[in-house]
N, C-alpha and C positions, 0 to 999 in steps of 0.2 A: 611471433611478432619480432621485427628487427630491433636489436638492442642498440641504444644510442650511447656511443662511447664519449661524446663531448658533453660530459655531465658537469653540473655546477658543483662547487665545493659545499654549498649549503643545500640541505634537503628541502623538499616541499613538506610543509607542516599541515596535516589534515586533522581538523577538529571534529570528531564524531566517527564512531565505528559502526554506523548503520549501513544500509545498502549502498547509498551513493558514495560514502566515504571509503568503504572497502572495495567497491568497484574501481574507484579512482586509484586507490593504492595498488591494487592487484595489477592493473594495466600499466601504471607508471613503473612498477617493479619489473614487469615483463619487457619494458622498453629500456631498462637499465638506468632509470631515473630515481635517485635516492629519495625516500620519503619516510615520514614517521606518522603514525596514526595515534591520536590521543582520545581516550574515551573516559568520560566522567564516572561511569559506573564500573563495577567489578567484572571480572571475566565470566562470572556465573549468572549474569543478568539474563532475564528471560522475556522474550517477546515471541511466545510459542504459537501465536495465532497464524492462520494461513491468509495469503493474499492471492489475487488473480493476476497472472501475467498474460498479456496479450502478445500476439505474434510479432507485432512491430517492436515490442520491448525485448522479448527474449531472443529474437533473431539477431538483433543488434549486438547483444551481449555475447551470444554464441559465436558470431562472426569475429568479434574482436578477440576472442579467446582461441582463435585458430580454426574457426568453422567447426566447432564441436557439434555433435548431433544432439537433438532435443532429448533423446533418451538418456544421455549422460546427465543432463540437468534433472530430469524426472527421477532417475535412480538415486540421485543425491539429495533431492529436496522435496519431492511430492509428498503430501500428507500421508498417502497410502503406500509409500515406497517400500516399507518393510514387508508388505505382502505382494510386492512387485506390481503395484498399481501405477497409473500414469497421470495422476492429478486431474482426471476427467471431471467435467461438469456438464450437465445436460441442458442448462439454461431454461429449464421449465419453471414457471411460476405457479404456486399453489394457493388456493383459497384457504387461509388458515382457520376459517370458521366452519368449513364443510369438509376439508380434506380432499377437495376436488381440484383437478387441473384447471387453471385459468388461462394459461398461455403456453403453447407448445411450439417452439420454432420449427419451421419445416427443415428438411434435411439439407437443402442448398444453403439456407441461411446459417444453420449451425456449422456447416463446413467452412463457410466464409469467415465466421467469427471464431477463429481458433484461439481458445482461452485455456490456460492450464493453471491449476492451483499448486502453490508451493507453501511449505512451512517456512515462516520467516527466519527462525533460528537456523534451520537446516540450510536455507539459501545463503545466509551469511557465512556459514562454515564452508559451503561448497565454493563460494567465490574466493575465500581465503585459500582454499586448497588448490585453486587453479593458478595461483601465483607460482612462478618458476623458482622463486626463493621464498623462504618463510617471511611473512609480513611482520614488520616491526610495529606491533600494537601495544601501547602502554596504557593500561587500565588505571583507574583511580586518579585520573588527571582532570580535575574540574577547572575550566578556564577562569582566570581572574582578569587578565588584561592582554590586549594585543596592540602592538604599535610598530611603527617603522614605515618603510616604503618598499615598493616592489624591488626585489633583489636583495633586500636586507631587512627581514622582519624579526621581531622578538615576541614570543608568547610567554606569559607568566601564569603559573597555575597556583591554586589555593594550597597545594602541598609544599609550596616554596620552590619548586623547580622552574628553571628558565631555559628556553631553547631559542636558537636563532635558525632562521630558514630563509629560503629564496622567496617564498610566497606562502600565504595561508589559504587553505581551502576550507570554507565554512560548510561543514556537513552536519551541523548540530541541531537540526530540526526546526519545528515551527517556532519554538521559543528560543531561537538562536541567541546565545550570548555574544557571539561575534557580531551579528547584525545589530544588536542593541547598542553596541559600542561604535561601530563604523557608520551605521545608518539609523540613528536613534529615532528618526521621524517615521520610520516604517513600523506600524503597529498592526499585528494580525487582526483581521476582521472576524468578529464572532457571528456565525450564522445562527439565526433563531431556530434552532433545532434541538430536539430531545434525542439523546443517544445513550443507551445503557448497554454494556457488554458483559456477558457472563461466560464462565468456563466451568466445565464439569467433566467427569470421567465415568464411563460405564463399561461393563463387561462386553466383549465383542459379541457374545451370544445375544445380549439384550439389543445391541445395535442392529444385528441381523434380523431380529424379530420385529423391532419397532420402526426402524428407518428404511431398511432394504426394500420392503414392499412398495415404498413410494419413490425413493431416490435411486434404487438400483446401485450401479457403480459410481454414481455421481458423488462428488465430495461436498455438494451443497444441496440443501433442501430449502428452497426460497419460499417463505411464507408471506403472503400479501393479505392485508386486512383493509378495513374501511378507513383509509387515511393513515395507516400505520404498517410497519413491516416487522416480521419476526423470523429472519432467516436462521437456520442451523447450518453449521459448517464443521467439517472434519479438520481438526488441527494436526492430529497424529494418530495413526492406526497401526496396531500390531496384531498378531494372531490372538492375543489374549484380551486386549483392552483398546478402547477408543477414547481419545481426548477430543472433546468437542467444544465449540463455543456457540453462543447465540447473541443476537442483537435485538434490541427493541428500540425502534426509532419512529419519530413523527415530527411534523412541524410544531412549533410553539403555538399554543392556543391563542385565539384572538384577544384574550385578556392580557397577553404579554407577560409583564412582570408578575402577575398574579398566578401564572401557571406554576403549580407547586414543584414540577419536575425540571423547570428551567432554572438551572443553577450554574451559569457559565464561569463563575469566579471561585470555585471551590479549591481548597488546598489539595495537595496530593493525598493526604490522609483522609480528608473529608470526602473525596471522590470515591473512596473504597467503601463508604458506609451505604447500607441498603435502606433506602427510604421507605417508610410505610406507604406513602402515596403511590410508589411504583407497584407494590404488591396489590394495593387496592385497584389500581388501574388495570393491571394484568388480569385480575379476577373478574373484572367487569367485561372483558373482551369475549368471554364465552368461546374459547378456542377449542378446536378439534384436536384429536390425538394425531401425532405425538406431541404437538405444542403444549397441550394442556397438562401433559404428564411432567414436563420439565420446567414450565413456567408457572408452576403451582406454588402457592404460598409456602408450603412446607418443603418441597423439593428444592426451591431456590435458596433456602437457607444454607444448604451445603455447597453452593456454588461460589466461585470467586467472582464477585460482581464489582464493577466500577463504572463511574460516570465519565463519559468523554465529552469535552467541550469541542464543538465543531468549528474549526477556524480556517480561514483562508489567508494567504499572503499574496498581495499584488505589489509588483515593483515596476518601475519604468526602466527603460534601457539606459537612460542618462544616470539614474541612481546606481546601476550596476557598473557602469564605466567609471563613475566617481569612486566607487569602492575599489575598483581595480587599480586606480591611481594610488590608493593607500595600501596596495599589496594584498588585497583580499578578493577571492573569487568564490561564488556561492554555487552549491549543488544541493539537490534534493529539497526537502521541505523548508529549508532555511530561506528559500526565496520563491517557492511556489507551492506552499502547503495547500491542500485541497481536500474537500469532503471525501470520505472513503467510498461514498455511494457511487462515484464515477468509475471506480475500479481502474484508475490510471496512475495514482500517486507513486506506487512502487515501480511502475514501468518507467516513468519519467526520471526517477532517481537513478535507475540503472543506466538509462540513455545519457543522462548528465555525465556520469562517471566515464562512460565510453567516449563521449565527444570531447570532454575536457582532456582526458589522457591522450587522445589522438591528436588534439590541437597542440599540446605541449611537446609531444614527440615529433610532430611535423615541423613546428616552428623552431625547435631546438630549445633546450632548457635555458639557454642564455638570451633568448628573445621571448620572455614570458609575456610582455605586453602584447606582442603580435598573437600569441597563443590565446590569450584571454579574449581579445577582440574577435578572433575567429570562432571561439567557443560561443560567445554570446550572439554572434550573427546567426548561428544555427539554433541555439537553445531558447533564446528569449521569447520569440513569438510562439514557438511550439508549446512551451510550458505555461505561459500566461493565458493562451487560448484554452488550455486544458483546465486551468483554475476556474475560468468562467463557465466552461462546459460542465464541469463536475458540480458546481454550485447549482446550475439550472437542473441537472439530472436529479438532484435530491428531491426537488419538488415534483418532477415528472414521475418519480417512483413512489410518491406518497399521495396518491390520488384517492378520491372517494371510490368505494366499491362499484358504484354505478358507472363510473368511468371505465373500470376494468371489464365490467359486464358488456359495456358497449363495444369495446375493442374485441372482446371474445365473440360477440354476435357478428360484427363486421368481418371478422376473420373466417367464421363459419360460412357466411354468404360468399366471400371471395373464393373459398375452396370449392363451394358448390358450383359457382360460375365456371371455374376452371374445369371441373369434371364434365360440365354440360356443354362445353364449347364444341363446335362442329369438328374441329381437328381431332379432338379427343374421341368423339363419337366415331369418327371415321377410322381412327386407329384401332378402336375396339372391334368395329365391324370387319375390318380387314384381317 
């Protein structure tokens, strides 16, 4: 990337060292634009679960990094990178009560939907390593206050440090402190959904024996139930061990507030507690292996389990422009948090960073207002449409089993019709 030598005296201040913050920092650095990243947690923080990257997301990032090949990203961040894996997923859905396949995408469909899995921690490290100079990331900086105007911003942290910058990039997630101060009227919407997430580790030999017969080289084993989901995913794989996670999700029951697992306002510590109601509900599901082996009342006691509140953030373009007038621009979940079930959030975080850094580099760091307008002209509709789409996809993925059986039967009939078409018969006879 061409470096910009007309740099401002004040750096861009980036709040949050997640995917969107680090992508923005990396690409600004590669354009010669000074920046500092501030992260509330310590350098040893862990978000070791894996996420899905779609072609439109990773291609944009790879192109911005000088047209790097996909294999570079996979060698650095795929969950199975240590055994030279490629982050492959087969997109097959399994009936978690019978262990039978419910949905198998045809080869053409699978080829069109190019999806790769990456380990979130490894992806952050890989992005930082792609910077032409070491990124200035300052950990242990929890934001207290942001003020000023575009071109002259001040941020103050709880540890007493104060910094001045040209603008503030809010990359601090769904519960953004920056957003709460600049746009306090925007409150994340809580989706009426149940979502528990667990992590565990097992010997590679056990993984090969229990999971390989079903998932093969895929990094996901997608389990579908009667109105609930139980996917297993590989987070990190070595020759000796496999670190995996699972999710248990469903819509809130019709009783609403009386649903014992619907607890959207838990504290961070309360969210780590394993409720008896979850154990009882999992036991009632009568799961097939391997789900029954790891979502068992005794086995789950050794897992790291926590409750996720499912939240969305919707914003208007006018609100974003008003924030820009106060020297703040948003990237990632801070302005378009979406349910994980859509498989889009991480992709939009990466694309945000790419598009913002490109806009700043193109407009020149001394015309930040033009850069922000250009960025939102690209990003606002893209991201807000994705929030709505992901919210709808949650309900589409949590249907009664009768619905999935109907899809399965229609698919069988469609395949049968294709086989029996005259053109197909003619090709066989010739």
